[in-house]
C-alpha positions as CSV (number, residue, x, y, z in Angstrom):
1,M,0.1,-0.2,-0.7
2,K,1.0,3.5,-1.0
3,L,0.5,6.5,1.6
4,I,1.3,9.9,0.6
5,A,2.1,12.4,3.3
6,D,-0.9,15.2,2.6
7,A,0.2,19.3,3.3
8,K,0.8,19.4,7.4
9,G,3.1,15.6,7.2
10,R,0.0,13.8,7.6
11,L,-0.8,10.1,6.9
12,T,-4.3,8.7,7.0
13,A,-5.1,4.8,6.3
14,A,-8.6,4.5,8.2
15,E,-7.6,0.1,7.9
16,F,-4.3,0.1,9.5
17,F,-4.4,3.3,11.5
18,K,-7.7,4.2,13.8
19,P,-8.7,7.5,15.8
20,G,-7.4,7.9,19.0
21,Q,-5.3,5.2,18.8
22,A,-1.0,5.6,19.9
23,F,1.6,5.2,17.4
24,D,5.1,5.4,17.4
25,A,7.0,5.9,14.4
26,S,11.3,5.4,13.8
27,R,13.8,5.5,11.0
28,L,16.1,2.9,10.9
29,P,19.8,3.0,9.5
30,D,18.1,1.9,6.5
31,G,15.8,4.7,5.5
32,S,12.9,2.9,6.2
33,I,10.8,4.3,9.1
34,R,8.9,1.3,11.4
35,V,5.9,2.3,12.8
36,V,4.0,0.4,15.5
37,E,0.7,0.3,18.1
38,L,1.1,1.8,21.1
39,V,-0.7,-1.2,23.8
40,E,-1.5,-0.4,27.0
41,K,-0.5,-2.8,28.7
42,T,-2.0,-4.3,32.4
43,V,1.4,-4.1,35.0
44,P,0.5,-6.4,38.1
45,V,0.7,-5.3,41.4
46,L,2.0,-6.8,44.3
47,K,0.9,-5.9,47.2
48,I,3.5,-6.0,50.5
49,K,3.3,-7.0,53.9
50,V,4.7,-3.4,56.0
51,N,5.5,-4.9,60.1
52,R,5.3,-3.2,62.9
53,D,9.1,-2.2,63.1
54,G,9.0,-0.9,60.3
55,S,10.0,-4.1,58.1
56,F,8.2,-5.8,55.3
57,E,7.8,-9.0,53.8
58,C,6.9,-9.3,49.9
59,P,5.1,-12.1,48.4
60,P,6.8,-15.5,46.9
61,L,8.8,-14.5,44.0
62,M,7.9,-16.3,40.5
63,S,10.0,-19.3,38.8
64,R,12.4,-19.4,35.9
65,E,10.1,-20.5,34.2
66,T,7.5,-18.3,34.9
67,I,9.2,-14.8,34.0
68,R,10.4,-17.4,30.4
69,A,6.8,-18.5,29.9
70,T,5.3,-14.2,30.6
71,L,8.5,-13.2,28.1
72,R,7.3,-15.4,25.8
73,A,4.3,-14.8,25.5
74,D,4.8,-11.1,25.8
75,R,7.0,-11.3,22.7
76,D,4.6,-13.2,20.5
77,A,1.8,-11.5,21.1
78,Q,4.0,-8.7,19.2
């Protein structure tokens, strides 16, 4: 698909660029332009227990397998 910018440098392609959606554009070393849709992701919130003496306790950490599977799922979703 060939896109042509208007006088203000805007591109329009209704099937790719939804109104109100955020995108990141960067110029690559070979001269091409990469446009990536920015998607808001939910971030897990961990509850920390604060003790009377000021120390705190964190929940148990995730296993390596869980971290690896989460990273792979996130990478494959893009």
